[in-house]
FIZADO-488969 format. One record per residue (C-alpha): residue in three letters; x, y, z. Coordinates in steps of 0.5 Angstrom, whole numbers, padded with zeros to 4 digits, always signed. Example, Ala and Ser with C-alpha at 12.3 -4.5 7.8 and 13.67 -1.06 7.14 Angstrom:
<nodes>
ALA+0025-0009+0016/SER+0027-0002+0014/
</nodes>
This chain:
<nodes>
MET+0048-0016+0000/SER+0049-0008+0000/THR+0043-0003-0002/LYS+0046-0002-0009/ASP+0046-0009-0010/ALA+0039-0010-0008/TYR+0037-0004-0012/LYS+0040-0007-0018/GLN+0037-0013-0018/LYS+0030-0010-0017/ILE+0030-0007-0023/GLU+0033-0012-0027/ALA+0027-0016-0025/GLU+0023-0010-0027/VAL+0026-0010-0033/GLU+0025-0017-0035/LEU+0018-0016-0033/ALA+0017-0010-0038/GLN+0021-0015-0044/ALA+0016-0021-0042/LYS+0010-0016-0044/LEU+0013-0014-0049/ALA+0014-0021-0052/GLU+0007-0022-0051/LEU+0005-0016-0055/ARG+0009-0018-0061/ALA+0005-0025-0061/GLU-0001-0022-0060/ALA+0000-0017-0066/LYS+0003-0023-0070/SER-0004-0026-0070/SER-0007-0019-0071/ALA-0009-0017-0078/ALA-0004-0014-0082/ASP-0005-0007-0082/THR-0006-0007-0075/ARG+0000-0010-0074/ILE+0004-0006-0078/LYS+0001+0001-0075/TYR+0003-0001-0068/GLU+0010-0004-0069/LYS+0013+0003-0069/GLN+0010+0003-0062/ILE+0013-0003-0060/GLU+0020-0001-0063/ASP+0019+0005-0058/LEU+0018+0001-0052/GLU+0024-0004-0054/HIS+0029+0002-0054/LYS+0026+0004-0048/VAL+0028-0002-0045/ASP+0034-0002-0048/THR+0036+0005-0045/ALA+0033+0002-0038/LYS+0039-0004-0039/ALA+0044+0001-0041/LYS+0043+0006-0034/LEU+0042-0001-0031/LYS+0049-0003-0033/GLU+0052+0004-0031/LEU+0049+0003-0024/GLY+0053-0004-0023/GLU+0059-0001-0025/ALA+0058+0005-0021/SER+0062+0005-0014/GLU+0058+0005-0007/ASP+0059+0012-0006/ALA+0057+0014-0014/TRP+0051+0009-0015/GLU+0047+0014-0011/HIS+0047+0019-0016/LEU+0046+0015-0021/LYS+0040+0012-0018/GLU+0035+0018-0019/GLY+0037+0017-0027/ALA+0035+0010-0027/GLU+0028+0011-0023/SER+0027+0016-0028/VAL+0028+0012-0034/TRP+0025+0006-0031/ASP+0018+0011-0029/LYS+0018+0013-0037/LEU+0019+0005-0039/SER+0014+0003-0034/SER+0008+0008-0036/ALA+0010+0008-0043/VAL+0009-0001-0043/ARG+0002+0000-0039/ASP+0000+0006-0043/THR+0002+0002-0050/ALA+0000-0004-0048/THR-0008-0002-0046/LYS-0008+0001-0053/LEU-0005-0005-0057/LYS-0009-0010-0054/ASP-0016-0007-0056/LYS-0013-0006-0063/PHE-0011-0013-0063/LYS-0017-0016-0062/ASP-0020-0013-0068/
</nodes>
């Protein structure tokens, strides 16, 4: 397995974990008070957009040649760092709100 393929698989697994966390947040939102759910639905949608952006970068990375992928790797890492941080921050904020 090439370094590129191993890296791509690692990021794909991390994106899947982020998607699972978003699904968990959505489920918690459904059981929360309606006003709380509406208020934070936008934040969850923003996170889903970031997941879509990360998936697009992964696709670009997967289609890149062995020589070109190193240049794309930095962009993919940046997208992943932003997504990961946003998921963690939002999950922390929303978990407290959903318990209301």
